[in-house]
C-alpha positions in Angstrom: 13.6 8.8 -14.0 12.6 11.8 -16.0 11.1 14.8 -14.2 11.6 13.1 -10.9 8.8 10.6 -11.7 9.2 6.8 -11.8 8.8 5.5 -15.4 7.3 2.4 -17.0 10.9 1.3 -17.6 11.7 1.6 -13.9 8.7 -0.6 -13.1 9.7 -3.1 -15.7 13.2 -3.3 -14.2 11.7 -3.9 -10.8 9.5 -6.7 -12.2 12.6 -8.5 -13.4 14.0 -8.4 -9.8 10.8 -9.5 -8.3 10.3 -12.4 -10.7 10.1 -15.6 -8.5 9.8 -13.6 -5.3 6.3 -12.1 -5.3 3.1 -13.7 -6.5 1.7 -12.5 -9.9 -1.7 -12.0 -8.3 -5.0 -13.0 -9.9 -7.8 -10.9 -11.3 -11.1 -12.2 -10.1 -14.7 -11.1 -10.5 -16.7 -10.0 -7.5 -20.2 -11.3 -8.2 -21.9 -8.8 -5.9 -20.6 -5.9 -8.1 -21.0 -6.7 -11.8 -18.2 -5.3 -13.9 -15.7 -5.2 -11.1 -12.5 -7.3 -11.0 -10.4 -7.7 -7.9 -6.6 -7.6 -8.0 -5.8 -10.0 -5.2 -2.7 -8.6 -3.5 -4.0 -10.2 -0.3 -2.5 -13.4 -1.6 1.1 -12.3 -1.4 3.3 -14.3 1.1 3.0 -11.5 3.7 -0.6 -10.9 3.0 -0.2 -7.5 1.3 1.3 -5.8 -1.7 4.1 -4.2 0.3 6.5 -7.1 -0.4 7.0 -5.7 -3.9 8.4 -2.4 -2.9 10.3 -3.6 0.2 12.2 -6.4 -1.6 12.9 -4.3 -4.7 14.4 -1.5 -2.6 16.4 -3.8 -0.5 17.8 -5.6 -3.6 19.2 -2.2 -4.8 21.4 -1.6 -1.8 25.1 -2.0 -1.8 26.1 -5.4 -0.1 28.0 -3.8 2.7 25.0 -1.5 3.6 22.6 -4.4 3.3 24.7 -6.5 5.7 24.3 -3.8 8.4 20.6 -4.2 8.3 17.3 -2.9 7.1 15.4 -0.2 9.0 11.9 1.2 8.5 8.9 2.7 10.2 5.6 1.0 9.7 2.2 0.3 11.3 2.3 -3.2 10.0 2.3 -4.4 6.4 5.4 -2.7 5.2 7.3 -3.7 8.3 6.1 -7.3 7.9 7.3 -7.2 4.2 10.7 -5.8 5.2 11.1 -8.4 7.9 10.3 -11.1 5.4 12.8 -9.6 3.0 15.5 -9.4 5.7 15.0 -13.0 6.7 15.2 -14.1 3.1 18.4 -12.1 2.6 19.9 -13.1 5.9 20.3 -9.6 7.4 18.9 -7.8 10.5 15.7 -5.8 10.4 14.4 -3.1 12.8 10.9 -1.6 12.5 9.9 1.5 14.4 6.2 1.0 15.1 3.5 3.5 16.2 2.3 2.7 19.7 -1.3 2.5 18.4 -0.5 -0.2 15.8 -2.7 -3.2 15.6 -1.4 -5.9 18.0 -1.8 -8.7 15.4 0.4 -6.8 12.9 3.1 -6.2 15.6 3.1 -9.9 16.5 3.5 -10.8 12.8 6.5 -8.6 12.4 8.1 -10.0 15.5 7.4 -13.6 14.4 9.6 -12.9 11.3 12.5 -11.8 13.4 12.2 -8.0 13.3 13.4 -5.9 16.3 10.5 -3.6 17.1 10.8 -0.1 18.5 7.4 1.4 19.6 7.1 5.2 19.6 4.3 7.8 19.4 3.1 8.1 15.7 4.7 11.5 15.0 8.1 10.3 16.1 8.3 7.3 13.7 10.6 8.8 11.0 12.9 10.6 13.4 13.5 7.4 15.4 14.1 5.3 12.3 16.6 7.9 11.0 18.4 7.8 14.4 18.7 4.0 14.2 20.2 4.2 10.8 22.7 6.7 12.0 23.6 4.3 14.9 23.9 1.1 12.9 25.0 2.2 9.4 22.1 0.2 7.9 19.7 1.4 5.3 16.3 3.1 5.7 13.7 1.5 3.5 10.7 3.9 3.8 7.2 2.6 3.4 6.4 4.8 0.4 8.7 7.8 0.0 11.4 6.2 -2.3 11.6 5.7 -6.1 12.7 2.0 -5.7 9.7 1.4 -3.4 7.4 3.1 -5.8 8.8 1.1 -8.8 8.3 -2.1 -6.9 4.7 -1.3 -6.0 4.2 -0.3 -9.6 4.5 -3.9 -10.7 0.9 -4.3 -9.7 0.0 -1.9 -12.5 2.4 -3.6 -14.9 0.7 -6.9 -14.3 -2.6 -5.2 -15.1 -1.2 -3.7 -18.3 0.1 -7.0 -19.5 -2.8 -9.2 -18.3 -4.5 -9.4 -21.7 -7.7 -8.1 -20.0 -9.1 -4.9 -21.3 -9.4 -2.4 -18.4 -10.9 1.0 -18.3 -10.2 2.0 -14.7 -8.3 0.9 -11.6 -9.3 1.8 -8.0 -6.3 2.0 -5.7 -6.2 2.5 -1.9 -4.2 5.6 -0.8 -2.2 6.0 2.4 1.3 7.4 1.8 0.8 7.1 -2.0 3.5 4.6 -2.9 1.1 2.0 -4.5 -1.0 4.5 -6.5 2.2 6.3 -7.6 3.7 3.1 -8.9 0.5 1.9 -10.6 -0.1 5.2 -12.2 3.5 5.2 -13.5 3.1 1.7 -15.0 -0.2 2.6 -16.6 0.7 6.1 -17.9 -0.2 6.5 -21.5 -2.3 3.4 -21.7 -5.7 5.1 -21.4 -6.5 3.4 -18.1 -7.9 5.8 -15.6 -6.3 5.6 -12.1 -8.6 6.6 -9.2 -7.5 6.7 -5.6 -9.8 5.7 -2.7 -9.2 6.6 0.9 -11.2 6.8 4.1 -13.1 10.0 4.8 -11.4 10.1 8.2 -7.9 10.1 6.6 -8.7 12.1 3.4 -5.6 14.1 3.1 -4.8 12.9 -0.5 -8.3 13.8 -1.7 -8.0 17.2 -0.1 -4.6 17.7 -1.7 -5.9 16.7 -5.1 -8.8 19.2 -4.8 -6.6 22.0 -3.5 -3.8 21.4 -6.1 -1.1 21.3 -3.4 0.1 19.0 -0.7 -2.1 19.0 2.4 -1.4 17.3 5.7 -3.7 16.0 8.5 -3.0 15.6 12.2 -2.1 12.2 13.6 -5.1 12.2 15.9 -7.4 12.7 13.0 -6.2 10.0 10.7 -6.0 7.6 13.7 -9.8 7.5 13.7 -10.2 5.3 10.7 -10.2 1.5 11.0 -8.1 1.3 7.8 -4.9 1.4 9.8 -2.7 0.9 6.7 -4.0 4.2 5.3 -3.3 6.4 8.3 -0.5 8.4 6.7 -0.9 12.0 7.7 0.2 13.2 4.2 1.6 12.1 0.9 5.3 12.5 0.6 6.5 15.1 -1.8 7.6 12.4 -4.2 4.3 10.5 -4.1 2.4 13.8 -4.4 4.2 14.5 -7.6 2.9 11.3 -9.1 -0.6 11.7 -7.7 -0.7 15.3 -9.0 0.5 14.4 -12.5 -0.8 10.9 -13.2 -3.8 10.2 -11.0 -7.2 11.2 -12.3 -9.0 11.6 -9.0 -9.1 10.6 -5.3 -12.4 9.9 -3.6 -13.3 9.1 0.0 -15.5 6.5 1.7 -17.0 6.3 5.1 -16.3 3.8 7.9 -19.7 2.1 7.5 -19.0 1.6 3.8 -15.6 0.1 4.5 -17.2 -2.4 6.9 -19.9 -3.2 4.4 -17.3 -3.8 1.7 -15.4 -6.2 4.1 -18.6 -8.2 4.6 -19.2 -8.4 0.8 -15.6 -9.5 0.2 -15.4 -12.0 3.0 -18.7 -13.5 1.8 -17.0 -14.0 -1.5 -14.0 -15.7 0.1 -11.7 -12.6 0.0 -10.3 -12.1 3.5 -9.6 -8.3 3.2 -8.5 -6.1 6.0 -10.1 -2.7 6.3 -7.5 -1.0 4.1 -7.9 -3.7 1.5 -11.7 -3.2 1.5 -11.5 0.5 0.8 -11.5 0.2 -3.0 -14.5 -2.1 -2.9 -16.2 0.4 -0.7 -15.6 3.0 -3.4 -17.2 0.7 -6.0 -20.2 0.1 -3.7 -20.8 3.7 -2.9 -19.8 5.2 -6.2 -21.4 3.0 -8.9 -20.4 5.6 -11.4 -16.8 4.4 -10.9 -17.7 0.9 -12.1 -18.1 0.4 -15.8 -17.7 -2.9 -17.6 -14.0 -3.1 -17.0 -13.0 -1.7 -13.6 -10.3 -3.2 -11.3 -10.3 -2.7 -7.5 -6.9 -3.5 -5.8 -7.4 -5.6 -2.6 -4.2 -4.4 -1.0 -4.0 -6.8 2.0 -5.6 -9.3 4.3 -3.9 -8.6 7.7 -7.0 -7.4 9.6 -7.4 -6.2 13.1 -9.3 -9.2 14.5 -11.5 -7.1 16.8 -12.5 -4.7 14.0 -13.1 -7.6 11.6 -15.3 -9.5 14.1 -17.4 -6.5 14.7 -17.7 -5.7 11.0 -18.8 -9.2 10.0 -21.3 -9.4 12.9 -23.1 -6.2 11.9 
């Protein structure tokens, strides 16, 4: 990895590992937004793209470390992906979860056999590191690791090799692992990579404008319904990718996210709030949608209460 950044070659190596494990997801038009194609990561076995990074990172571990178990901190989708990975590999999994996590996501992680450790959101990383120290297992972070980024980048590699001409891709931004990997896979192709995040968790957009890493308070990012995008800041590693390879990061309001969910569900796409954010960007920023724009639908694991309210509006 030259200059500390994940390369296209790293992503291609990850794709070889993930072949037969993850779904090569479809590109589908969204009739309500002419010119927009959806990258359907909601159709992965765990309902989100996170399986790509979790499985790839776990596969790179030494066998003796892997046998002692996988550990992470997650509000839901990454923890679910790591629990699925651990079950497939036959090893233990512990997930440190924020105590404000969506109940349905907690239940899904438990159903896959993960041991759950709830903590206040700011304590997630410290508790996960303490568990690693106790068990001798491996920490597989949700975004702050080159193997995770390379795995997530296989979304971009699929776009690059799809045979479909693409001008722009809209990517949801939380901790930045997905957009970092996609940008690495598409570097030098001429495809513009645009991040989209909630206004109520707009740390990456602020960082991009400021030209340096900016963090937000946990109580502030907790306000968005897009619970998968509540990271308080990009990691230094993901910020390097966003700074160097991402063209822009824009924000969308909560009403726009709910409207996007309604549009997607009407089209048969069961997106969660985080997965609807890119479509919200397309709806509110028509300048971002040309003839060949892709919006990544990152997941389908919605908070049932939020989804019911959004669809009833």
